[in-house]
C-alpha positions in Angstrom: 0.0 0.0 0.0 2.8 2.4 1.0 4.8 1.8 -2.2 1.6 2.3 -4.3 1.1 5.7 -2.7 4.7 6.6 -3.4 4.3 5.3 -7.0 1.4 7.6 -7.5 2.4 10.8 -5.8 6.2 10.9 -6.2 6.2 11.1 -10.0 3.4 13.7 -9.8 5.6 15.9 -7.6 8.5 15.4 -10.0 6.3 16.4 -12.9 5.3 19.6 -11.1 8.9 20.7 -10.3 10.1 19.7 -13.8 7.3 21.8 -15.3 8.3 24.7 -13.1 11.9 24.3 -14.3 11.1 24.0 -18.0 8.7 26.9 -18.2 11.2 29.8 -18.2 13.0 28.2 -21.1 9.8 27.7 -23.0 8.3 31.1 -22.3 11.6 32.7 -23.4 11.2 31.0 -26.8 7.5 31.9 -27.1 8.1 35.6 -26.3 11.2 35.8 -28.4 9.4 34.5 -31.4 6.1 36.3 -30.7 4.1 33.1 -30.7 0.8 34.7 -30.2 -2.2 35.7 -32.3 -1.6 38.8 -34.3 -5.3 39.8 -34.4 -7.5 39.4 -31.4 -11.0 37.9 -31.4 -12.7 34.7 -32.5 -15.4 33.5 -34.8 -18.6 31.8 -33.5 -19.6 28.2 -34.3 -22.0 29.5 -36.9 -19.2 31.4 -38.6 -20.3 34.8 -37.6 -18.4 37.5 -35.6 -18.6 37.7 -31.8 -18.6 41.5 -31.1 -19.2 41.1 -27.3 -16.4 38.6 -26.9 -14.1 40.6 -29.0 -14.8 43.7 -26.9 -14.1 41.8 -23.7 -10.9 40.3 -24.9 -9.5 42.8 -27.3 -6.5 43.5 -25.2 -5.9 40.0 -23.8 -5.2 37.7 -26.8 -2.5 39.8 -28.6 0.8 39.7 -26.8 0.3 36.6 -24.7 1.7 33.4 -26.3 -0.2 30.3 -27.1 1.3 26.8 -26.8 1.6 26.9 -23.0 0.1 23.4 -23.0 3.4 22.1 -24.2 4.6 22.4 -20.6 1.9 19.9 -19.5 2.5 17.1 -22.0 6.3 17.7 -22.1 6.7 17.4 -18.3 4.5 14.4 -18.2 6.3 12.7 -21.0 9.7 13.4 -19.5 8.6 11.7 -16.2 6.9 8.8 -17.9 9.7 8.0 -20.3 12.4 9.0 -17.8 11.3 6.4 -15.2 10.9 3.8 -17.9 14.5 4.5 -19.2 15.9 4.5 -15.7 14.2 1.2 -14.9 15.7 -0.4 -18.0 19.2 1.0 -17.4 19.6 0.7 -13.6 17.3 -2.2 -12.9 17.0 -1.3 -9.2 14.0 -2.5 -7.2 12.9 1.0 -6.2 12.9 2.5 -9.7 11.2 -0.6 -11.1 8.4 -0.1 -8.7 8.1 3.6 -9.7 7.9 2.8 -13.5 4.3 2.9 -14.5 4.5 2.7 -18.3 2.6 -0.5 -18.9 0.9 -2.1 -21.9 -2.2 -3.0 -19.9 -2.9 0.4 -18.3 -0.9 3.4 -19.7 0.2 2.7 -23.3 -3.1 3.8 -24.7 -3.7 7.0 -22.7 0.0 8.0 -23.3 -0.6 7.5 -27.0 -3.7 9.7 -26.9 -1.7 12.4 -25.0 1.1 12.5 -27.6 -1.1 12.4 -30.6 -3.4 15.1 -29.3 -0.4 17.2 -28.4 1.0 17.0 -31.9 -2.3 17.7 -33.7 -2.9 20.6 -31.4 0.6 22.0 -31.8 0.1 22.0 -35.6 -3.2 23.8 -35.2 -1.6 26.4 -32.8 1.3 27.0 -35.2 -1.0 27.5 -38.1 -3.3 29.8 -36.0 -0.3 32.0 -35.1 1.0 32.2 -38.6 -2.5 32.8 -40.2 -3.9 35.3 -37.7 -2.1 38.4 -39.2 -5.0 39.1 -41.5 -7.7 36.9 -40.1 -9.0 36.2 -36.6 -8.4 32.5 -36.8 -5.8 30.7 -39.0 -5.6 27.3 -37.5 -7.1 24.0 -38.7 -10.7 24.2 -39.5 -13.3 22.7 -37.1 -14.1 20.1 -39.7 -10.5 19.0 -40.0 -10.1 18.8 -36.3 -13.2 16.7 -35.9 -12.0 14.3 -38.6 -8.6 14.0 -36.9 -10.1 13.4 -33.5 -12.5 10.8 -35.0 -9.5 9.0 -36.5 -7.8 8.9 -33.0 -11.1 7.7 -31.5 -11.4 5.0 -34.2 -7.9 3.7 -33.5 -8.3 3.8 -29.7 -11.8 2.1 -29.9 -10.4 -0.7 -32.1 -7.7 -1.3 -29.6 -10.3 -1.6 -26.9 -12.6 -3.8 -29.0 -10.2 -6.1 -30.8 -7.1 -6.1 -28.6 -8.6 -5.8 -25.1 -12.0 -7.4 -26.1 -14.0 -4.7 -24.5 -17.5 -4.3 -25.9 -19.5 -3.3 -22.8 -19.9 -0.5 -20.3 -20.9 -0.5 -16.6 -23.7 1.7 -15.4 -24.0 2.4 -11.6 -26.9 0.7 -9.9 -28.0 -1.0 -13.2 -25.2 -3.3 -14.3 -23.5 -4.2 -17.6 -24.7 -2.9 -20.9 -23.3 -4.9 -23.9 -22.8 -2.8 -27.0 -21.1 -5.3 -29.3 -19.6 -3.6 -32.4 -21.5 -0.5 -31.5 -18.8 0.1 -28.9 -16.6 1.5 -31.6 -18.9 4.4 -32.8 -20.0 5.0 -29.2 -16.3 5.5 -28.2 -15.8 7.9 -31.1 -19.0 9.8 -30.1 -17.8 10.2 -26.5 -14.3 11.3 -27.6 -15.8 14.0 -29.8 -18.2 15.1 -27.1 -15.4 15.5 -24.5 -13.1 17.1 -27.1 -15.8 19.8 -27.7 -15.3 20.8 -24.1 -12.1 22.4 -25.1 -14.0 25.6 -25.6 -13.7 26.0 -21.9 -10.1 27.3 -22.5 -11.1 31.0 -22.6 -10.1 32.6 -19.3 -6.8 32.6 -17.3 -6.6 29.5 -15.2 -10.0 28.2 -16.1 -9.2 25.1 -18.3 -6.1 24.2 -16.2 -7.9 24.3 -12.9 -11.0 22.3 -14.2 -8.9 19.7 -16.0 -6.6 19.3 -13.0 -9.5 18.5 -10.8 -11.0 16.1 -13.3 -7.7 14.1 -13.6 -7.4 14.2 -9.9 -10.8 12.5 -9.6 -9.7 9.8 -12.0 -6.5 9.3 -10.0 -8.6 8.4 -7.0 -10.9 6.2 -9.0 -8.0 4.3 -10.6 -6.1 3.9 -7.4 -9.0 2.3 -5.5 -9.7 0.0 -8.4 -6.1 -1.2 -8.0 -5.1 0.3 -11.4 -2.0 1.7 -9.8 -0.1 2.4 -13.1 -3.1 4.4 -14.5 -3.5 6.2 -11.2 0.2 7.3 -11.4 -0.3 8.4 -15.0 -3.3 10.6 -14.0 -1.4 12.0 -11.0 1.5 12.9 -13.3 -0.9 14.8 -15.5 -2.2 16.6 -12.5 1.3 17.5 -11.4 2.1 18.8 -14.9 -1.2 20.8 -15.0 -0.4 22.4 -11.7 3.0 23.5 -13.0 1.3 25.1 -16.0 -1.4 26.6 -13.8 1.3 28.3 -11.7 2.1 30.5 -14.7 -1.4 30.6 -16.2 -3.3 32.2 -13.3 -4.1 35.9 -13.8 -2.3 37.5 -15.5 -1.4 34.5 -17.6 2.1 34.2 -18.9 0.8 32.0 -21.7 -2.3 30.2 -22.8 -2.9 26.4 -22.9 -4.3 26.5 -26.4 -5.0 23.5 -28.6 -1.8 21.6 -28.0 -2.7 21.3 -24.3 -6.5 21.0 -24.5 -6.6 18.4 -27.2 -3.9 16.3 -25.6 -5.7 16.4 -22.2 -9.3 15.8 -23.6 -8.4 12.9 -25.8 -6.5 11.4 -22.9 -9.4 12.0 -20.6 -11.7 10.0 -22.8 -9.3 7.0 -22.9 -8.8 7.2 -19.1 -12.6 7.1 -18.6 -12.9 4.0 -20.6 -9.9 2.4 -18.9 -11.5 2.9 -15.5 -14.8 1.3 -16.7 -15.4 -2.3 -17.5 -11.6 -2.9 -18.0 -11.1 -1.9 -14.4 -14.3 -3.4 -13.1 -15.5 0.2 -12.4 -17.9 2.9 -13.6 -15.4 5.4 -14.9 -17.3 6.1 -18.1 -20.7 6.5 -16.6 -19.6 9.1 -14.1 -17.7 11.0 -16.7 -20.6 13.4 -17.4 -20.7 14.2 -13.7 -16.9 14.6 -13.1 -16.6 16.6 -16.3 -19.8 18.5 -15.7 -18.2 22.0 -16.4 -17.0 20.7 -19.8 -20.4 19.3 -20.7 -22.2 22.5 -19.6 -19.8 24.7 -21.6 -20.3 22.6 -24.7 -24.1 22.6 -24.3 -24.1 26.4 -23.9 -22.5 26.8 -27.3 -24.9 24.3 -28.9 -27.9 26.0 -27.3 -26.7 29.4 -28.5 -26.3 28.2 -32.1 -29.6 26.4 -32.2 -31.4 29.4 -30.7 -30.0 31.9 -33.2 -30.9 29.5 -36.1 -34.5 28.7 -35.1 -35.5 31.9 -33.2 -34.6 34.5 -35.9 -31.2 35.3 -34.4 -32.3 35.5 -30.8 -29.7 34.5 -28.3 -30.0 32.7 -25.0 -26.7 34.0 -23.6 -25.1 37.4 -24.2 -22.1 35.4 -25.5 -21.2 31.8 -25.6 -19.7 29.7 -24.1 -21.4 30.4 -20.8 -18.3 31.5 -18.9 -18.0 34.5 -21.3 -21.7 35.2 -20.6 -20.8 35.6 -16.9 -18.1 38.0 -18.0 -20.5 40.0 -20.1 -22.9 40.5 -17.2 -20.1 41.9 -15.1 -18.4 39.1 -13.3 -14.6 39.6 -13.1 -12.8 36.8 -15.0 -11.1 35.6 -11.8 -14.5 35.2 -10.1 -15.8 33.1 -13.0 -12.6 30.9 -12.9 -12.7 30.3 -9.2 -16.4 29.5 -9.1 -15.8 27.0 -11.9 -13.1 25.4 -9.8 -15.5 25.1 -6.9 -18.2 23.6 -9.0 -15.6 21.2 -10.5 -14.6 20.0 -7.0 -18.2 19.4 -6.0 -19.1 17.4 -9.1 -15.8 15.5 -9.1 -16.6 14.5 -5.5 -20.1 13.4 -6.4 -18.8 11.4 -9.4 -16.2 9.6 -7.2 -18.9 8.7 -4.7 -21.3 7.4 -7.3 -18.5 5.4 -9.0 -18.0 3.4 -5.8 -21.5 3.3 -4.4 -22.7 1.9 -7.7 -20.7 -1.2 -7.4 
């Protein structure tokens, strides 16, 4: 038990301090090369301008670099691969016990982290280069959806064919067998969680919320005896905390797509890993634990549908909903901290349901 606790929390602490160490070097590169949008603002999901958002953020997006999410996945990767390399080189009992890169629990989420990071990094780079004359110059929403769907297809096929997973567990109900429908269901869930990336809009908001979510899955995995997966999630938390140290107001950099896509694709895989594969209910409680992400996505959808079918009438002053709170006068830091509080509450509820439902 003691070694399991050390295995989970020591790498997380290393990831935090490593992220703190790496950040000055990365931010020096970002500022030196002006890796930020050259034109502030955004375009709504329906392709139209967002004047209220643009007025709220006209002085915030230009001059602050994107790609801060690199610190998250780079720190985590260094710890994951570093322990694995040390284990193979030194072959000491202590390092072997700390190494948590395993085929059964962490290969797949690590794959999702790296693939999401690379796709997001390309999008960020194109956005920075293409934003001199246009508000957005990154990959189109359609292209990103296609790429995320491909990742979801590959991951779901690994679950279905390699791990022989074709069911999900529902608390208080039991097992639901999906058969081959497990594959499209997995892709649908990944796309739904990925859409929650729109929460990355205020200093400290996405980092705090995602840190709490991965913290919840650290606890779930640990008590399901998925110790390697728990250590993996804890390392993600440690890396996010290092990022958050520099992202709280005023942000030194933004997480942007390379961070949010990496974390959200990984979150989907982790949720499935802690479900039937771990004799748990990790997937069923995902909408609860990730409630802030779900609500943020729904607010965008509600806004678009309302404008389309109600002759342009809006439900929110601006969507996603955290910008609505800004528009009605809440300071950005108040929105962020209240999101953190809500995240902690729903993460706690999700953990309770995950264990009571067994």
